N, C-alpha and C positions, 0 to 999 in steps of 0.2 A: 172216797175216790173222788176228784173231780169230774168235770163235764169232758174234758180231753181225753183222759185217761180211760172214762167208760166209753166214749164214742169208739175209740181204737179198738178196745177190746171187743166189744160189741159187733163191729164191723164184719171180723172174720169168725163170728160163732159157727157160722154155715159152710164157709169155703175159704178158703185162703185168697188173698189179693196180690197184685204187686204194689210194692213200696211206694213206688212213683206216682200210683195213683192219688195218692193221700197230699203229695204237692197241691197247695191252694190255687196256684194258677194253672193246675191240670183242666183244662175247660169240659171235660166230659166227668167230672167228679160225682155230681149227684144222680146223674145216668148210669156210672159204672156200678156204683155202690146201691143205686137203687134203694136211697134215702138222703133226706134232707143234707146240706152241705155242712161239715163240720164246723164251719165259721171260725178256724184258728190261721194265726199268722205260720209263717214257715218255722219260725223259730219255736212257736209252742209244738208247733208238731214233732218237731226235732227232741225238744226236751222232753215232752211226755213219752216220746216212742223209746229214747233212752232209758227214761225211767223205769217202764213197763219190763222191757228186757234187762235190766239189772235187775229185777226183782223176779224174772224167769216167769213172768204171766206172758209176756209175748215172743217169740223167737222167728226164725227167718231161715230159709232155704235159697241158695244161691243157683240162679240161672234161670232160663226161660221156659224151660219144659221140665217137670218131675211129674211121676205118678204115686210114689212111695212116701205116707207120710209117716211111717212107722219109724224113719230114720231120726236122731235125735236132731231137733234143731239148733242151729247156732245164735250166738247172741252179739250182735254186732258191736262194735264201739261207735262213738259219737261220730268219727269222720267217715266211717263206715255206712253210718245210718244216712249223714248227707248227702254222699256219692250215690246212694240208692234214690232218695228223695230226688234227685236231679236227673235221675234215669241212665247216671254214669257207669253204676253197676245194676244188672237185674237181679232183685231179691223178689219174694214172696213172702209175707208176712203171716205167721200164724198163732193163734191162741194154744197154748201148752195145758196140758191136764190141771196145773196149779193154777193157771190163769182162768181155766175154764171153771174151776171152783169159787173162784173170787165173783167171776159174772153170774155163777147161779145164785151166790149169797145174795148179791144185789138184785137180780132179776128170777126170782124163784120159777124155773119152768116147768109146765106142765108137758113131759114129755110123752104122755100117752096120747096130747093132742098135736103131736110134731108130725109130719110127714113131708114126703118127698116123691115126686112126679118126675118122669123122663124115661129115657132110653128107648130101644127098639129091640122087640117089641114094647110099646107104652108100659110101664109099670106104676103104680102107686104104692108104697109103703107107708103105713103109721103105725104109731104105737099101742093103738088101740081097734079091737077089730070093729065095734060100732061104729068108730071116725071112718076107718077103711069103708065099710059098707055104704056111709054117707057121701063122702068123697066120689065113691065110685059112682052113685046116684045122680048128683050133684055136675059130674063131668062133663055129660052131654048138654049141661043147659048153661056151664060157663064158657065153653068151646064149642059154640054152635055149627063151626066151620066142619066138623067130622061127627062120626058117630061110631059108637064103641060096638063091635061084632060079640054079641053077647053069648053065642056060642064058644068064641076063642077064649073068654075069661077063665082063667086059671089062678087060683090062691094057694097060699102057702103059709106055712108059719115059720118064723127066722128067729132062732134061739143060739145063741145072744144075737142082738141086733146093733151094727155097727150105726147107729142113727146119724152121726158127722165124723169127720175125721179123727177127731178127739173124743167123742162121748159115745159108749157103749152101753145100751141098756139091756135088761132082761129079756123082752121079747118085741118083735117087729111082726105084723101081719100086712102080707103083699098081696096084690091082685095084678095080673099082668093080662094085656089084651091086645087085639088087633084093631084097628080102625079103619073106617072106610069115609071118604069124602060125602058131606052132606050135601045132598042135590037140591034140598027144599029150599026156596027164596024167601020163606016166611019166617023160618026159624029165627029167632033173637036172642040174645042172651036174657035171662029171666034175673030181673034186679032182684027179687026175693031169695033166689038160688045165689046170685052173687053176693049178698049181703050176708047170706047163712056161711057160704064157702071162705068169706072173709073172715067171720066170727070164728071160723074153728082154725083157719091159720095164724090167730092172734094168739099163741101159745104162751106167751111171756109179755109180763109188763115192764117198761122202763122206767127207772128210776126217777126222780126228780133230783138231779144231779147238775 
């Protein structure tokens, strides 16, 4: 698999994104994907996207809003892809289960290290109990603007755990909690804690493609 195809697959491993964000002229591309610009021309994006759709590694959902990824995705033609890349048709693209298998073969992930954080109340879910406990401890150091209300922490086990919209693993461990604003003006992000947090979040390796 070449760089272009891998970049496209890898970009939606955790979340779907609008197809038009892939247009090289999209000024917020790097910020939107939170990764380095793909460096491809528009024609290269079109050809690679079409190739992945033909192989059923990528699919699309049409529309601006959707909440169900259980529906069967569509596989657009080149004309439809071009229209979406130019923002004329709103599409979101997703990795399919088969595309996910191809990605896993290239970037063997450590799903036990995978985690998600968010929601109200705030929740952290991880594939390993020890990882969850460590992330819970690190939270107040990497986000010094608030503190966890310790007595509000509620833990649970999720079997099976839908880690991403396309991947379900045997088990996940969850901790949900309330937070309060930190009134201290001296509490700063610990670099040691941040480095460890970054290490944990590095749950797969990108291949040299």
